[in-house]
C-alpha positions as a Markdown table, in Angstrom:
| # | Residue | x | y | z |
|---|---|---|---|---|
| 1 | Met | -107.7 | -82.9 | 90.8 |
| 2 | Arg | -105.4 | -80.6 | 88.9 |
| 3 | Leu | -103.8 | -79.7 | 92.3 |
| 4 | Ser | -102.1 | -83.0 | 92.4 |
| 5 | Leu | -99.8 | -82.0 | 89.6 |
| 6 | Leu | -98.5 | -78.9 | 91.2 |
| 7 | Leu | -95.7 | -80.9 | 92.6 |
| 8 | Phe | -94.4 | -81.4 | 89.1 |
| 9 | Val | -93.5 | -77.8 | 89.2 |
| 10 | Leu | -90.8 | -78.9 | 91.6 |
| 11 | Leu | -89.5 | -81.2 | 88.9 |
| 12 | Ser | -88.9 | -78.6 | 86.4 |
| 13 | Val | -88.4 | -75.2 | 87.9 |
| 14 | Cys | -84.7 | -75.3 | 87.7 |
| 15 | Gly | -81.9 | -76.7 | 85.7 |
| 16 | Leu | -82.1 | -80.4 | 86.4 |
| 17 | Ser | -78.8 | -82.3 | 85.8 |
| 18 | Val | -78.7 | -86.0 | 85.5 |
| 19 | Ala | -76.7 | -87.8 | 88.1 |
| 20 | Ala | -76.3 | -91.3 | 89.7 |
| 21 | Glu | -78.2 | -93.3 | 92.3 |
| 22 | Pro | -80.5 | -92.1 | 95.2 |
| 23 | Lys | -82.5 | -93.2 | 98.2 |
| 24 | Ala | -86.3 | -93.7 | 98.9 |
| 25 | Ala | -89.1 | -96.1 | 97.9 |
| 26 | Pro | -87.2 | -99.3 | 98.8 |
| 27 | Ala | -88.2 | -101.8 | 96.2 |
| 28 | Leu | -88.0 | -99.5 | 93.2 |
| 29 | Asp | -84.7 | -98.5 | 91.6 |
| 30 | Val | -84.1 | -95.0 | 90.5 |
| 31 | Thr | -84.6 | -94.4 | 86.8 |
| 32 | Ala | -82.7 | -91.1 | 86.8 |
| 33 | Gln | -81.4 | -88.6 | 89.4 |
| 34 | Gly | -80.7 | -84.9 | 89.1 |
| 35 | Glu | -80.5 | -81.7 | 91.1 |
| 36 | Ile | -82.7 | -78.8 | 91.7 |
| 37 | Ser | -81.8 | -75.6 | 93.5 |
| 38 | Arg | -83.8 | -74.8 | 96.7 |
| 39 | Ala | -84.1 | -71.1 | 95.6 |
| 40 | Glu | -85.8 | -72.1 | 92.3 |
| 41 | Leu | -88.0 | -74.7 | 94.1 |
| 42 | Leu | -89.1 | -72.1 | 96.7 |
| 43 | Lys | -89.8 | -69.6 | 94.0 |
| 44 | Thr | -92.2 | -72.0 | 92.5 |
| 45 | Leu | -93.7 | -73.1 | 95.8 |
| 46 | Asp | -94.1 | -69.5 | 97.0 |
| 47 | Gly | -95.9 | -68.7 | 93.7 |
| 48 | Gly | -98.6 | -71.2 | 94.6 |
| 49 | Pro | -100.1 | -74.0 | 92.6 |
| 50 | Gln | -102.4 | -72.1 | 90.4 |
| 51 | Pro | -99.9 | -70.9 | 87.8 |
| 52 | Phe | -98.5 | -74.4 | 87.5 |
| 53 | Ile | -101.9 | -76.0 | 87.2 |
| 54 | Ala | -102.8 | -73.6 | 84.5 |
| 55 | Ser | -99.8 | -74.7 | 82.4 |
| 56 | Ile | -100.6 | -78.5 | 82.3 |
| 57 | Gly | -103.4 | -80.9 | 81.4 |
| 58 | Val | -104.2 | -83.9 | 83.5 |
| 59 | Ala | -106.7 | -86.7 | 83.6 |
| 60 | Ala | -107.5 | -89.3 | 86.2 |
| 61 | His | -105.9 | -92.6 | 85.2 |
| 62 | Leu | -108.0 | -95.7 | 86.2 |
| 63 | Glu | -107.1 | -99.4 | 86.1 |
| 64 | Gly | -109.9 | -101.8 | 86.7 |
| 65 | Gly | -112.1 | -99.0 | 87.6 |
| 66 | Arg | -109.8 | -97.9 | 90.4 |
| 67 | Phe | -108.0 | -94.5 | 90.5 |
| 68 | Val | -104.2 | -95.0 | 90.1 |
| 69 | Gly | -102.8 | -91.5 | 89.5 |
| 70 | Phe | -102.9 | -88.5 | 87.3 |
| 71 | Lys | -102.0 | -88.7 | 83.7 |
| 72 | Leu | -100.2 | -85.8 | 82.2 |
| 73 | Thr | -102.1 | -85.0 | 79.0 |
| 74 | His | -100.3 | -81.9 | 77.7 |
| 75 | Phe | -98.0 | -79.1 | 78.6 |
| 76 | Asn | -98.7 | -75.5 | 77.5 |
| 77 | Pro | -95.7 | -73.7 | 76.0 |
| 78 | Asp | -95.3 | -71.7 | 79.2 |
| 79 | Ser | -95.2 | -74.8 | 81.4 |
| 80 | Pro | -92.1 | -75.5 | 83.4 |
| 81 | Leu | -92.4 | -79.2 | 82.3 |
| 82 | Val | -92.1 | -78.4 | 78.5 |
| 83 | Asn | -88.3 | -78.9 | 78.5 |
| 84 | Asn | -88.0 | -81.3 | 81.4 |
| 85 | Ala | -85.7 | -84.2 | 80.6 |
| 86 | Phe | -87.4 | -86.7 | 82.9 |
| 87 | Ile | -91.2 | -86.1 | 83.0 |
| 88 | Arg | -93.1 | -86.8 | 79.8 |
| 89 | Arg | -96.6 | -86.3 | 78.4 |
| 90 | Gly | -98.5 | -89.6 | 79.1 |
| 91 | Asp | -96.7 | -90.3 | 82.4 |
| 92 | Val | -99.0 | -91.1 | 85.3 |
| 93 | Ile | -97.9 | -89.6 | 88.5 |
| 94 | Leu | -98.4 | -91.9 | 91.5 |
| 95 | Thr | -96.5 | -90.3 | 94.4 |
| 96 | Val | -94.3 | -87.3 | 95.3 |
| 97 | Asn | -92.0 | -87.9 | 98.3 |
| 98 | Gln | -94.0 | -91.0 | 99.1 |
| 99 | Glu | -97.2 | -89.0 | 99.4 |
| 100 | Pro | -100.1 | -90.2 | 97.3 |
| 101 | Leu | -101.9 | -87.6 | 95.3 |
| 102 | Glu | -105.4 | -88.9 | 95.1 |
| 103 | Arg | -107.1 | -86.1 | 97.0 |
| 104 | Pro | -106.5 | -82.4 | 97.2 |
| 105 | Glu | -105.4 | -82.5 | 100.8 |
| 106 | Gln | -102.8 | -85.2 | 100.0 |
| 107 | Phe | -101.5 | -83.0 | 97.2 |
| 108 | Met | -101.2 | -80.1 | 99.6 |
| 109 | Arg | -99.4 | -82.3 | 102.2 |
| 110 | Ala | -96.9 | -83.4 | 99.5 |
| 111 | Trp | -96.4 | -79.7 | 98.5 |
| 112 | Glu | -95.5 | -78.8 | 102.0 |
| 113 | Val | -93.3 | -81.9 | 102.6 |
| 114 | Val | -91.2 | -80.9 | 99.6 |
| 115 | Arg | -90.7 | -77.4 | 100.9 |
| 116 | Ala | -88.5 | -78.8 | 103.7 |
| 117 | Ala | -87.2 | -81.9 | 102.0 |
| 118 | Gln | -83.6 | -82.7 | 101.0 |
| 119 | Ala | -84.8 | -84.4 | 97.8 |
| 120 | Leu | -87.7 | -84.6 | 95.5 |
| 121 | Asp | -88.8 | -88.1 | 94.8 |
| 122 | Val | -91.4 | -88.9 | 92.1 |
| 123 | Val | -92.9 | -92.3 | 91.3 |
| 124 | Leu | -94.8 | -92.6 | 88.1 |
| 125 | Leu | -96.1 | -95.1 | 85.6 |
| 126 | Arg | -94.7 | -95.0 | 82.1 |
| 127 | Asp | -95.6 | -97.6 | 79.5 |
| 128 | Gly | -97.2 | -99.7 | 82.2 |
| 129 | Gln | -94.0 | -99.8 | 84.4 |
| 130 | Lys | -93.3 | -97.9 | 87.6 |
| 131 | Arg | -90.3 | -95.6 | 87.4 |
| 132 | Arg | -88.7 | -93.5 | 90.1 |
| 133 | Phe | -87.0 | -90.1 | 89.6 |
| 134 | Arg | -85.1 | -88.3 | 92.2 |
| 135 | Trp | -83.7 | -84.7 | 92.5 |
| 136 | Thr | -81.4 | -83.7 | 95.2 |
| 137 | Ile | -82.4 | -80.2 | 96.5 |
| 138 | Thr | -79.2 | -78.1 | 96.6 |
| 139 | Pro | -78.6 | -75.0 | 98.7 |
C-alpha cells in the first residue's frame, strides 16, 4: 500500500517552480504546473521506494466502501514532501501519469513510466474536488 506513494518522491525531489498550463488527463484542467530536473528525479528513483515510503504516512481512502486512492496522513521532517508547494497532507492521490495506484504492481508501473517520461502528472482529490498537478521534467 505504501508503495503507491513513492511516486510522490517525484513531486518533491527537486526545486519545483510554478508555471503555466500543461497537457494530459483531458477533462481536468491543471491546477498548477512546475518543473523538476531529470537528475534529481533519477536520484530519487535510483534510490528506490523504501526511503520515500519511510518518510510519509498514508491510509486507504474509501468512498461508499470502494477504494479511491491513498490519503497522505503525514510527512516526517526528512520527507521530500515537507516543503512541497503543491502536495499537502490530506490529499488523496488518484493517479500518477495516468496510472492508477491501487495495487503494488500498478505503483511500480507508474514508477517506471515516470523514469522515461517528459512530464510528471498527478491527479488527486483535495476537499472533495479533483485537481491535477503537472511538472515538466527538464534535462
